[in-house]
C-alpha positions in Angstrom: 39.1 -59.7 -2.1 37.8 -63.1 -0.9 36.6 -65.8 -3.3 32.8 -66.2 -3.1 33.2 -69.8 -2.1 35.6 -68.9 0.6 33.2 -66.2 1.9 30.3 -68.6 2.1 32.4 -71.1 4.0 33.4 -68.5 6.4 29.7 -67.5 7.0 28.8 -71.1 7.6 31.6 -71.5 10.0 30.4 -68.6 12.1 26.7 -69.5 12.0 26.9 -73.3 12.5 26.8 -74.4 16.2 28.7 -77.5 15.6 31.6 -75.8 14.0 33.7 -75.3 17.1 37.4 -74.5 16.8 39.3 -77.8 16.8 42.3 -79.3 15.1 40.1 -81.3 12.7 38.7 -78.1 11.1 42.0 -76.4 10.4 40.8 -75.6 6.9 38.3 -73.1 8.2 40.9 -71.4 10.3 43.1 -71.0 7.3 40.4 -68.9 5.5 41.0 -65.2 6.1 38.2 -63.3 7.6 36.6 -60.4 5.7 37.6 -56.9 6.8 34.7 -54.5 7.3 35.5 -51.2 5.6 33.6 -49.2 8.3 33.9 -50.9 11.7 31.2 -50.1 14.1 31.9 -47.7 16.8 30.1 -47.6 20.1 27.2 -45.2 20.0 27.6 -42.1 22.1 24.8 -39.8 22.8 25.8 -36.2 21.8 25.9 -33.7 24.6 23.1 -31.2 24.4 22.8 -28.2 26.6 19.8 -28.1 28.8 17.0 -26.1 27.1 15.5 -23.2 28.9 11.8 -22.9 29.7 11.0 -20.2 27.1 12.1 -22.1 24.0 10.2 -25.2 25.2 7.0 -23.1 25.6 7.4 -21.5 22.2 8.0 -24.9 20.6 4.9 -26.3 22.2 2.9 -23.3 20.8 4.3 -23.2 17.3 4.6 -26.9 16.6 0.8 -27.4 16.2 0.6 -24.4 14.0 3.4 -25.4 11.7 2.0 -29.0 11.6 -1.5 -27.7 10.7 -0.1 -25.3 8.0 2.0 -28.1 6.4 -1.0 -30.4 6.4 -3.1 -27.6 4.8 -0.5 -27.0 2.1 -0.2 -30.8 1.5 -3.9 -31.2 1.3 -4.3 -28.3 -1.2 -4.5 -29.6 -4.8 -1.5 -28.9 -7.0 -3.6 -27.0 -9.6 -5.2 -24.8 -6.9 -1.8 -23.7 -5.6 -0.6 -23.1 -9.1 -3.6 -20.9 -10.0 -3.3 -19.0 -6.7 0.4 -18.2 -7.4 -0.6 -17.0 -10.9 -3.3 -14.8 -9.5 -0.6 -13.2 -7.3 2.1 -12.5 -9.8 0.2 -12.0 -13.1 -1.4 -8.7 -12.1 2.0 -7.4 -10.9 3.7 -8.5 -14.1 1.0 -6.9 -16.2 1.1 -3.6 -14.2 4.9 -3.5 -14.4 4.5 -2.8 -18.1 3.3 0.7 -17.3 6.5 1.9 -15.5 8.6 0.0 -18.1 6.9 1.8 -21.0 7.2 5.2 -19.2 10.9 4.5 -18.5 11.4 3.8 -22.2 9.7 7.0 -23.3 11.6 9.0 -20.7 14.9 7.7 -22.1 13.8 8.7 -25.6 12.7 12.2 -24.4 16.1 12.6 -22.7 17.9 11.7 -26.0 15.9 14.1 -28.1 16.3 17.0 -25.6 12.7 17.3 -24.5 13.3 18.3 -20.9 9.6 18.8 -19.9 8.5 15.6 -21.6 11.4 13.7 -19.9 10.3 15.1 -16.4 6.7 14.1 -17.0 7.3 10.6 -18.2 10.0 10.0 -15.5 7.5 11.2 -12.9 5.0 8.5 -13.8 7.7 5.9 -14.2 8.9 6.6 -10.7 5.4 6.6 -9.2 4.8 3.2 -10.9 8.0 1.6 -9.7 7.2 2.8 -6.1 3.6 1.7 -6.2 4.3 -2.0 -7.0 6.5 -2.8 -3.9 4.6 -0.5 -1.5 1.3 -2.3 -2.4 2.6 -5.5 -0.9 2.6 -4.3 2.8 -0.8 -2.7 2.1 -2.4 -5.9 0.9 -0.7 -8.3 3.3 -1.3 -5.9 6.3 -4.9 -5.4 5.4 -6.3 -8.2 7.8 -4.5 -6.7 10.8 -5.5 -3.1 10.0 -9.1 -4.0 9.4 -9.1 -5.9 12.6 -7.4 -3.4 14.9 -7.8 0.0 13.2 -10.7 -0.2 10.8 -11.6 3.5 10.9 -8.4 5.6 10.9 -6.1 3.1 9.2 -3.0 5.0 10.2 -0.5 2.5 8.9 -2.1 2.7 5.4 -2.1 6.5 5.5 1.7 6.5 6.3 2.4 4.1 3.4 0.5 6.3 0.9 2.2 9.4 2.2 5.6 7.7 1.8 4.6 6.8 -1.8 3.4 10.3 -2.7 6.2 12.2 -1.1 8.9 9.9 -2.5 7.4 10.5 -6.0 7.3 14.3 -5.8 10.6 15.0 -3.9 12.9 14.5 -6.9 10.8 16.8 -9.2 9.5 19.7 -7.2 9.2 21.2 -3.7 5.9 21.5 -1.9 5.4 24.3 0.6 2.6 24.0 3.1 1.3 27.2 4.7 -1.0 27.4 7.7 -0.7 23.8 9.0 -1.0 25.1 12.5 -4.8 25.7 12.2 -5.4 21.9 12.1 -4.1 21.2 15.6 -6.7 19.6 17.8 -9.4 20.2 15.2 -11.0 16.8 15.1 -12.9 15.3 12.2 -13.6 17.7 9.4 -14.5 18.0 5.8 -11.6 19.2 3.6 -12.2 20.9 0.3 -9.8 22.2 -2.3 -9.6 23.6 -5.8 -8.6 21.1 -8.5 -6.2 22.1 -11.3 -4.1 19.0 -12.1 -3.3 15.4 -11.2 -0.5 16.8 -9.1 -3.0 18.1 -6.6 -3.4 14.7 -5.0 0.4 14.2 -4.7 0.7 17.6 -3.2 -1.9 16.9 -0.5 0.2 14.1 0.9 2.5 16.7 2.4 -0.2 17.8 4.9 0.8 15.8 8.0 -2.5 16.3 9.9 -4.7 15.2 6.9 -5.4 11.5 6.6 -6.4 11.7 3.0 -9.5 9.8 2.1 -10.8 10.9 -1.3 -14.0 10.1 -3.2 -13.2 8.0 -6.3 -15.3 6.3 -8.9 -16.3 2.8 -8.1 -14.9 1.5 -11.4 -11.4 2.5 -10.3 -11.7 0.3 -7.1 -12.1 -2.7 -9.4 -8.7 -2.4 -11.1 -6.4 -5.2 -9.9 -3.9 -4.2 -7.3 -4.4 -0.4 -7.7 -8.1 -0.5 -6.9 -7.6 -3.1 -4.1 -4.9 -0.9 -2.5 -7.2 2.2 -2.7 -10.0 0.2 -1.0 -7.7 -1.0 1.8 -6.4 2.5 2.4 -10.0 3.7 2.9 -10.7 5.8 -0.1 -14.5 6.2 -0.7 -16.1 4.6 -3.7 -18.7 6.5 -5.6 -21.4 4.7 -7.6 -23.2 6.9 -10.0 -26.1 4.5 -10.2 -27.0 4.9 -6.6 -26.4 8.7 -6.6 -25.0 10.9 -3.9 -27.3 9.8 -1.2 -25.4 6.6 -0.5 -22.1 8.5 -0.7 -23.2 11.0 1.9 -24.2 8.2 4.2 -20.8 6.5 3.9 -19.0 9.8 4.5 -21.2 10.6 7.4 -20.3 7.3 9.0 -16.6 8.1 8.6 -17.0 11.5 10.2 -18.8 9.9 13.2 -15.9 7.5 13.6 -13.4 10.4 13.7 -12.1 10.1 10.1 -11.5 13.1 7.9 -13.2 13.3 4.5 -11.8 15.1 1.4 -13.7 16.5 -1.6 -12.9 18.3 -4.8 -16.2 20.3 -4.9 -15.6 21.4 -8.5 -16.1 17.9 -9.6 -13.4 18.0 -12.2 -10.2 19.8 -13.1 -10.5 23.3 -14.3 -9.7 24.1 -17.9 -8.6 27.8 -17.6 -7.3 27.9 -14.0 -10.3 29.8 -12.7 -12.3 28.4 -9.8 -15.5 26.8 -11.0 -18.8 26.6 -9.1 -19.0 24.2 -6.2 -21.3 21.2 -5.9 -23.2 21.2 -2.5 -22.5 17.6 -1.5 -19.5 18.3 0.8 -21.3 21.2 2.5 -24.6 19.3 3.0 -22.4 16.7 4.8 -20.8 19.3 7.0 -24.2 20.9 7.8 -25.8 17.6 8.7 -23.0 16.4 11.0 -22.0 19.9 12.3 -18.3 19.5 11.5 -16.1 22.3 10.3 -15.0 22.7 6.6 -11.3 23.3 6.0 -10.7 25.3 2.7 -7.4 24.5 0.9 -5.9 26.5 -2.0 -3.4 24.7 -4.2 -1.2 26.9 -6.4 0.9 26.3 -9.5 0.0 22.6 -10.2 -2.1 23.7 -13.2 0.9 25.5 -14.7 3.4 22.7 -14.0 1.2 19.9 -15.4 -1.7 21.3 -17.4 -4.9 19.4 -18.1 -4.6 17.3 -21.2 -0.9 16.8 -20.8 -1.0 14.4 -17.8 -1.1 10.6 -17.9 -2.3 10.0 -21.4 -0.3 10.8 -24.4 3.0 12.5 -23.6 3.0 13.8 -20.0 4.6 17.2 -19.4 6.0 18.4 -16.1 7.5 21.9 -15.9 9.8 23.1 -13.2 8.3 25.0 -10.3 7.2 25.0 -6.7 3.8 23.9 -5.4 2.2 25.9 -2.6 -0.6 24.7 -0.3 -2.5 27.3 1.7 -4.6 25.9 4.6 -7.2 28.4 5.6 -8.9 28.7 9.0 -11.8 26.3 9.3 -15.3 27.5 8.4 -17.6 26.5 11.2 -21.2 25.3 10.5 -22.7 27.8 12.9 -22.8 31.5 13.2 -23.7 34.1 15.8 -26.8 36.1 15.2 -28.1 38.6 17.9 -26.0 36.9 20.6 -27.4 33.5 19.7 -25.8 30.7 17.8 -27.6 29.6 14.6 -26.8 26.8 12.1 -25.6 27.8 8.7 -27.2 26.4 5.6 -25.2 24.3 3.2 -25.5 27.1 0.6 -24.1 29.6 3.1 -21.1 27.4 3.9 -20.5 26.7 0.2 -20.5 30.4 -0.6 -18.1 31.3 2.2 -15.6 28.5 1.4 -15.7 29.5 -2.3 -14.8 33.1 -1.5 -12.0 32.0 0.8 -10.3 29.7 -1.8 -10.9 32.1 -4.7 -9.3 35.0 -2.9 -5.9 33.4 -2.9 -6.2 32.4 -6.6 -7.2 36.0 -7.5 -4.3 37.4 -5.5 -1.9 35.1 -7.4 -3.3 36.3 -10.7 -2.9 40.0 -9.7 0.7 39.4 -8.6 1.6 37.7 -11.8 
């Protein structure tokens, strides 16, 4: 380590033009020079392989996009980004309380030996845990689906079928009878009896049916759940505007080649018997001259009865669900060698008889 005075003398010696080496300045020669801990090495340019044409083109395309996105993020105020992040995770954190609570109740039911209560609560716990992650591709894929497939929304239909089938597969088997009648049918109005909340889950097993159900407008406003239903294409029903607006929306979907589904009873049956049908679905079929496909769903009312579903303590008995797809009821009929249009009342009566015949035959067998 050099003395500071010696170091300053050495610097002066190197910088001064008159301090040339001579015998008269031997004092400076006697001062040891400082040793640099990291001596400089000659700079060598690293060898880089020659880039191909494709990466150069991709860089030139994506570099402006990444620069613009980084500028946008940097220009966004910190509070705005913070609130946007909260708006994303807070609904999911809140909704996760539903499957967590059902999982807790299911564990309790298992401990006390209530098998049917365990199956019911575990069913809703599983459907909740599956709904949260599967809603992400629905929401993030919405701009692309609405831009390129706004009518059919095939990707969204596959996601909801994956959700419904994954929920029911561990608990019961669904048997679909008569699916061959739907080949090359085109857009149609589908109607079914309604016994339980399991009916919607069972309908996801019909491959040819892109399920678009009519739901209350208030359900579409629920965070995440309502948003997902809107993106999938389910039809909102506003009671203030009445059925006229609903029939217009459904008619537009039929003209675009999309199927429409109705529970014409309007609500779930209390005693298992088929109730009277409302005429809305059949007026729609008569106006647009599309066939009506009757569907009979069996055993869902016995497996999960009304009043023992989501609220309170759900109950799910063991069993097998059967879906019977009947031949389509056409909106026209032959009369004296000529084709005439059926009225909505005639279509409604015919469909009611077809669905009720399978329900009555089940009662007789039992």
